[in-house]
DSSP file (Angstrom, degrees, kcal/mol; ACC not computed):
  #  RESIDUE AA STRUCTURE BP1 BP2  ACC     N-H-->O    O-->H-N    N-H-->O    O-->H-N    TCO  KAPPA ALPHA  PHI   PSI    X-CA   Y-CA   Z-CA
    1    1 A X              0   0    0      0, 0.0     3,-0.0     0, 0.0    23,-0.0   0.000 360.0 360.0 360.0 129.1    0.0    0.0    0.0
    2    2 A X        +     0   0    0      1,-0.1     2,-0.5     2,-0.0     0, 0.0   0.653 360.0  76.4-115.2 -21.1    1.5    3.3   -1.0
    3    3 A X  S    S-     0   0    0      1,-0.0     2,-0.4     0, 0.0    -1,-0.1  -0.814  72.7-134.0-100.1 129.8   -1.3    5.8   -0.5
    4    4 A X        +     0   0    0     -2,-0.5     2,-0.3    -3,-0.0    19,-0.1  -0.684  33.3 168.2 -80.9 128.6   -2.2    7.1    3.0
    5    5 A X        -     0   0    0     -2,-0.4     2,-0.1    17,-0.3     0, 0.0  -0.840  43.8 -72.9-129.3 169.5   -6.0    7.1    3.6
    6    6 A X        -     0   0    0     -2,-0.3    16,-0.4    15,-0.1     2,-0.4  -0.379  43.7-162.3 -65.2 140.6   -8.0    7.6    6.7
    7    7 A X        -     0   0    0     14,-0.2     2,-0.5    -2,-0.1    14,-0.2  -0.991   2.1-156.3-123.7 133.6   -8.1    4.6    9.1
    8    8 A X  E     -A   20   0A   0     12,-2.9    12,-2.6    -2,-0.4     2,-0.5  -0.945   4.3-166.7-113.6 128.9  -10.8    4.3   11.7
    9    9 A X  E     -A   19   0A   0     -2,-0.5     2,-0.5    10,-0.2    10,-0.2  -0.968   8.0-168.7-113.5 119.6  -10.2    2.2   14.9
   10   10 A X  E     -A   18   0A   0      8,-2.8     8,-2.8    -2,-0.5     2,-0.7  -0.935  15.4-142.7-111.8 127.3  -13.4    1.5   16.8
   11   11 A X  E     -A   17   0A   0     -2,-0.5     6,-0.2    55,-0.3     2,-0.2  -0.794  23.5-142.9 -88.3 114.0  -13.2    0.1   20.4
   12   12 A X    >   -     0   0    0      4,-2.1     3,-1.4    -2,-0.7     2,-0.4  -0.504  20.7-105.1 -79.4 144.0  -16.1   -2.4   20.7
   13   13 A X  T 3  S-     0   0    0      1,-0.3    52,-0.2    -2,-0.2     3,-0.1  -0.557 103.3 -11.6 -65.7 123.4  -18.0   -2.7   24.0
   14   14 A X  T 3  S+     0   0    0     50,-3.1    -1,-0.3    -2,-0.4     2,-0.2   0.720 131.8  70.9  57.5  24.7  -16.8   -6.0   25.5
   15   15 A X  S <  S-     0   0    0     -3,-1.4    -1,-0.2    49,-0.2    -3,-0.1  -0.672  83.4 -51.1-148.8-158.6  -15.1   -6.9   22.2
   16   16 A X        -     0   0    0     -2,-0.2    -4,-2.1    -3,-0.1     2,-0.5  -0.035  52.3 -93.0 -80.8 177.9  -12.3   -6.3   19.8
   17   17 A X  E     -AB  11  41A   0     24,-2.6    24,-2.5    -6,-0.2     2,-0.6  -0.833  36.4-149.1 -85.6 129.3  -10.8   -3.3   18.0
   18   18 A X  E     -AB  10  40A   0     -8,-2.8    -8,-2.8    -2,-0.5     2,-0.5  -0.915  12.9-165.9 -99.9 125.4  -12.4   -2.9   14.6
   19   19 A X  E     -AB   9  39A   0     20,-3.1    20,-2.1    -2,-0.6     2,-0.4  -0.957   7.6-179.2-118.5 122.4  -10.0   -1.4   12.1
   20   20 A X  E     +AB   8  38A   0    -12,-2.6   -12,-2.9    -2,-0.5    18,-0.2  -0.982  41.5  52.1-125.6 129.4  -11.4    0.0    8.8
   21   21 A X  E    S-     0   0A   0     16,-2.6     2,-0.9    -2,-0.4   -14,-0.2  -0.735  99.4 -42.2 136.2 176.6   -9.2    1.6    6.1
   22   22 A X  E    S+     0   0A   0    -16,-0.4     2,-0.3    -2,-0.2   -17,-0.3  -0.649  74.7 164.3 -77.0 107.9   -6.1    0.7    4.1
   23   23 A X  E     - B   0  36A   0     13,-2.6    13,-2.2    -2,-0.9     2,-0.5  -0.930  34.4-150.6-129.6 151.1   -3.8   -0.8    6.7
   24   24 A X  E     - B   0  35A   0     -2,-0.3     2,-0.6    11,-0.2    11,-0.2  -0.981  15.7-151.0-113.5 130.1   -0.7   -2.9    6.9
   25   25 A X  E     - B   0  34A   0      9,-3.0     8,-3.6    -2,-0.5     9,-1.4  -0.916  17.7-170.1-104.9 122.4   -0.3   -5.2    9.9
   26   26 A X  E     - B   0  32A   0     -2,-0.6     6,-0.2     6,-0.3     2,-0.1  -0.812  16.7-127.6-112.3 149.2    3.4   -5.8   10.8
   27   27 A X    >   -     0   0    0      4,-2.6     3,-2.2    -2,-0.3    -1,-0.1  -0.238  46.9 -82.8 -82.8-177.1    4.9   -8.2   13.3
   28   28 A X  T 3  S+     0   0    0      1,-0.3    -1,-0.1     2,-0.1    -2,-0.0   0.704 132.1  51.6 -62.4 -20.6    7.4   -7.1   16.0
   29   29 A X  T 3  S-     0   0    0      2,-0.1    -1,-0.3     0, 0.0     3,-0.1   0.362 121.8-105.0 -96.1   4.1   10.2   -7.3   13.5
   30   30 A X  S <  S+     0   0    0     -3,-2.2     2,-0.4     1,-0.3    -2,-0.1   0.596  71.1 147.8  83.8  11.0    8.4   -5.1   11.0
   31   31 A X        -     0   0    0      1,-0.1    -4,-2.6     2,-0.0    -1,-0.3  -0.666  55.0-110.3 -82.6 132.1    7.5   -8.0    8.7
   32   32 A X  E     +B   26   0A   0     -2,-0.4    -6,-0.3    -6,-0.2     3,-0.1  -0.433  38.1 173.4 -64.2 124.3    4.2   -7.6    6.8
   33   33 A X  E     -     0   0A   0     -8,-3.6     2,-0.3     1,-0.4    -7,-0.2   0.813  64.6 -10.9 -94.7 -44.8    1.6  -10.0    8.1
   34   34 A X  E     -B   25   0A   0     -9,-1.4    -9,-3.0     2,-0.0     2,-0.4  -0.989  45.9-148.6-159.0 144.1   -1.4   -8.7    6.2
   35   35 A X  E     +B   24   0A   0     -2,-0.3     2,-0.3   -11,-0.2   -11,-0.2  -0.973  41.9 148.4-109.0 132.8   -2.7   -5.9    4.0
   36   36 A X  E     -B   23   0A   0    -13,-2.2   -13,-2.6    -2,-0.4     3,-0.1  -0.952  52.0-140.4-155.7 169.8   -6.4   -5.3    4.5
   37   37 A X  E    S+     0   0A   0      1,-0.3   -16,-2.6    -2,-0.3     2,-0.3   0.440  93.8  22.7-114.5  -7.6   -9.2   -2.8    4.5
   38   38 A X  E     +B   20   0A   0    -18,-0.2    -1,-0.3   -15,-0.1     2,-0.3  -0.908  68.1 147.3-159.1 131.6  -11.1   -4.3    7.5
   39   39 A X  E     -B   19   0A   0    -20,-2.1   -20,-3.1    -2,-0.3     2,-0.5  -0.974  35.4-129.2-155.3 166.2  -10.0   -6.4   10.4
   40   40 A X  E     -B   18   0A   0     -2,-0.3    13,-2.2   -22,-0.2     2,-0.4  -0.990  22.2-158.0-123.9 124.3  -10.7   -7.1   14.1
   41   41 A X  E     -BC  17  52A   0    -24,-2.5   -24,-2.6    -2,-0.5    11,-0.3  -0.833  26.1-103.6-106.6 141.3   -7.8   -7.2   16.6
   42   42 A X        +     0   0    0      9,-2.4    11,-0.1    -2,-0.4   -26,-0.1  -0.292  37.1 169.5 -61.6 138.6   -8.0   -8.9   20.0
   43   43 A X  S    S+     0   0    0    -29,-0.0    -1,-0.1     9,-0.0   -27,-0.1   0.485  71.5  61.1-121.8 -16.5   -8.4   -6.7   23.0
   44   44 A X  S    S-     0   0    0     18,-0.1    19,-0.1   -30,-0.0    -2,-0.1   0.712  95.7-129.0 -89.6 -21.1   -9.0   -9.3   25.7
   45   45 A X  S    S+     0   0    0      6,-0.1     5,-0.1     1,-0.0    -3,-0.0   0.447  84.8  95.2  89.2   0.5   -5.7  -11.2   25.4
   46   46 A X        +     0   0    0      3,-0.0     7,-0.0     2,-0.0     4,-0.0   0.484  47.2 123.0-104.3  -3.9   -7.3  -14.7   25.0
   47   47 A X    >   -     0   0    0      1,-0.2     3,-0.6     2,-0.1     6,-0.1  -0.305  51.2-152.9 -62.4 138.4   -7.4  -15.1   21.2
   48   48 A X  T 3  S+     0   0    0      1,-0.2    -1,-0.2     3,-0.0     5,-0.1   0.483  96.4  54.3 -84.2  -4.3   -5.7  -18.2   19.9
   49   49 A X  T >  S-     0   0    0      3,-0.5     3,-2.3     2,-0.0    -1,-0.2  -0.093  96.8-153.9-119.9  32.7   -5.2  -16.2   16.6
   50   50 A X  T <  S+     0   0    0     -3,-0.6     3,-0.1     1,-0.4    -9,-0.1  -0.179  74.4  29.1 -50.5 139.5   -3.4  -13.1   18.0
   51   51 A X  T 3  S+     0   0    0     -9,-0.1    -9,-2.4   -11,-0.0    -1,-0.4  -0.989 118.1  70.0 -87.3   4.7   -3.3  -10.4   17.0
   52   52 A X  B <  S-C   41   0A   0     -3,-2.3    -3,-0.5   -11,-0.3     2,-0.3  -0.500  84.9-111.9 -87.1 151.2   -6.7  -11.2   15.4
   53   53 A X        +     0   0    0    -13,-2.2   -13,-0.1    -2,-0.2    -1,-0.1  -0.586  29.3 177.3 -76.1 136.6   -9.9  -11.6   17.3
   54   54 A X        -     0   0    0     -2,-0.3    -1,-0.1   -13,-0.0   -13,-0.0   0.193  59.7 -96.5-121.7  12.6  -11.3  -15.2   17.3
   55   55 A X  S >> S+     0   0    0      3,-0.0     3,-1.7     1,-0.0     4,-0.8   0.486  84.1 132.3  88.4   3.2  -14.3  -14.5   19.6
   56   56 A X  H 3>  +     0   0    0      1,-0.3     4,-2.3     2,-0.2     5,-0.2   0.760  58.2  75.4 -60.5 -24.5  -12.6  -15.7   22.8
   57   57 A X  H 34>S+     0   0    0      1,-0.2     5,-2.7     2,-0.2    -1,-0.3   0.825  93.7  52.7 -58.3 -30.1  -13.8  -12.5   24.6
   58   58 A X  H X45S+     0   0    0     -3,-1.7     3,-0.9     3,-0.2    -1,-0.2   0.928 109.0  47.4 -70.1 -45.3  -17.2  -14.1   24.8
   59   59 A X  H 3<5S+     0   0    0     -4,-0.8    -2,-0.2     1,-0.2    -1,-0.2   0.873 117.9  41.8 -62.9 -38.6  -16.0  -17.4   26.3
   60   60 A X  T 3<5S-     0   0    0     -4,-2.3    -1,-0.2     2,-0.0    -2,-0.2   0.330 108.7-123.9 -94.5   6.9  -13.9  -15.5   28.9
   61   61 A X  T < 5 -     0   0    0     -3,-0.9    -3,-0.2    -4,-0.2     2,-0.1   0.886  33.6-162.8  52.7  46.3  -16.6  -12.9   29.6
   62   62 A X      < -     0   0    0     -5,-2.7     2,-0.5   -48,-0.2    -1,-0.2  -0.399   4.5-161.7 -59.6 129.5  -14.3   -9.9   28.7
   63   63 A X        +     0   0    0     -2,-0.1     2,-0.3   -19,-0.1    -1,-0.0  -0.968  29.8 131.8-124.5 119.4  -15.9   -6.8   30.1
   64   64 A X        -     0   0    0     -2,-0.5   -50,-3.1     1,-0.0   -49,-0.2  -0.870  48.0-137.4-162.0 133.3  -14.9   -3.3   29.0
   65   65 A X        -     0   0    0     -2,-0.3     3,-0.1   -52,-0.2   -52,-0.1   0.743  30.6-135.9 -65.4 -24.0  -17.3   -0.4   28.0
   66   66 A X        +     0   0    0      1,-0.3   -55,-0.3   -53,-0.1     2,-0.2   0.541  61.3 132.0  77.1   5.4  -15.1    0.6   25.1
   67   67 A X        -     0   0    0      1,-0.1    -1,-0.3   -55,-0.1    -2,-0.1  -0.611  65.0-101.9 -92.6 151.6  -15.6    4.2   26.2
   68   68 A X        -     0   0    0     -2,-0.2    -1,-0.1     1,-0.1    -3,-0.0  -0.363  47.9 -95.0 -65.3 147.8  -12.8    6.8   26.5
   69   69 A X              0   0    0      1,-0.1    -1,-0.1    -2,-0.0     0, 0.0  -0.309 360.0 360.0 -62.5 148.1  -11.7    7.5   30.1
   70   70 A X              0   0    0     -3,-0.1    -1,-0.1     0, 0.0    -2,-0.1   0.485 360.0 360.0 -79.9 360.0  -13.4   10.4   31.7
């Protein structure tokens, strides 16, 4: 991806981060894992497919409002 466009990250209530826009996901060494326009990233820490969400937040009853701190 060469052109920068807007990317929106939405924090879901009791769920993952939803990322929409042209994004590149890199590993800790800077190696490209995926280019995508929409993905869901784990926020609960229990996903077996990190960094992606696999729905584990439901099994582990992850609770977070997804709202910005006051």
